N, C-alpha and C positions, 0 to 999 in steps of 0.2 A: 568893453568893447562896444564901439558905437552901431548904431542900427544899420548903417549901410554896410559895415564889414561883417556884421552877424549875418546879413541876408546873402552876401558873397559866399560866406563860409557854409550857409546852409544849402545854397545851390551846389557847390563843389562837393559836399557831404552826400547829396543826393546821387551826384554822378558816381562818386566811389562806391556807395551802397549798390547801386544798379549793376556797376562792373564787377564787384565782389559777386553777386547773384548770378552773373553771366558766367562767372568761373566756379560756379558750384558751391558757393559759399553763402550761408545764411548771414545776413548783414542786420545790425542793430546800430543807430546812432542816438546817443543822448547827449545833450550838451553840457552835462555837469556830473562831477564825481559822485554827487548824492544820488542822481538819477542812475548812475552806474551801478551804484551799490544796490538800489531797489531792483534793477533789472536783473541783475546776478541772484539776488536774493529769491526772486520769482521763479528762476530758472532751476534752483537747487532744491532738491528733497532732502528733508531731515533724516539723518541716519546714513546718508550716503557717504563713501569715501571720496575725499577732494585732495588733489595735490596741486601744486603750482610751480611755475619756473619762476626765476628771478624777476620780479616785475616791481618797479617802485609805483607803477601806476595803481597795481592791486593795493598796495600799501596806504597810498596816498588818498584813495578812495574809500578807504575804510573796509575794504573786502577781507583784508587778512585777519581785521579784528572779528568780522562776521564768522570767518572759518574757525577762529579760536574760541567762539563762543559755547561750544559744547553741542551745538546741534548736529554738527557733522563730523565724522571722522577724518580730522585734517592731519594729512601726512605732511609736516612741517620740517623740511630738511634744513632750514635756517635756525632750528632751536641750537641756541648756545650750549645746551647742556649735553648735547649728543656727541659721543665719541666718534672718531673718523670711520669705524667700521659701522656704528648705528646709522651715521648719515649716509653711507654707502647702502646700507639696507632700505632706509627711507626711499631713497633715489630709486632702486630697484622696485620696490613696490608700487611706486608712482605709475609705472607701466600698466598696472591693474587696477588703478582708480576708476571710479565711476565716472568723475569728472576731473579734467586736468585744465586748469585755468593759467594762461600766460599771455604775454604781449608781445607784438611785433616791434621790431627796432623801425620799421617804416611800412605804411600802406600807400601804394600809389594810386593816383587816379585812374589807373587801367585796372585796377582791381587785383593787383599783386601783392602779396605780402614778401617782405625782406626781412629775414631773419639771420642774426648773426649770435652763435652760441658757442661758449666754451667747452660744453660738455658732450655734445652728439652733433 
């Protein structure tokens, strides 16, 4: 990305973050997947129970690998070895996780989250 495009994006992200905060959400902006991984790792406490929604962003940034590292109790509903009954149990336990990580389908400049989910 060229310098001008990056400057425009940074200004737009500042607006989005400000509007998210006006809508009572704490906002963080990081420009790379590596920095997202570092941010998430700094926010999690070892030993806590963590669940996730279906998110390619979490996988692409290495966050799923972090959760599988053994430092956390990871409620992995995508584990291919789970039976349908076990998958449902993991999904229910996620309601009581210490931390739930997910991504939005879209975040508007007005600071609104747009989510489409097949489960809830």
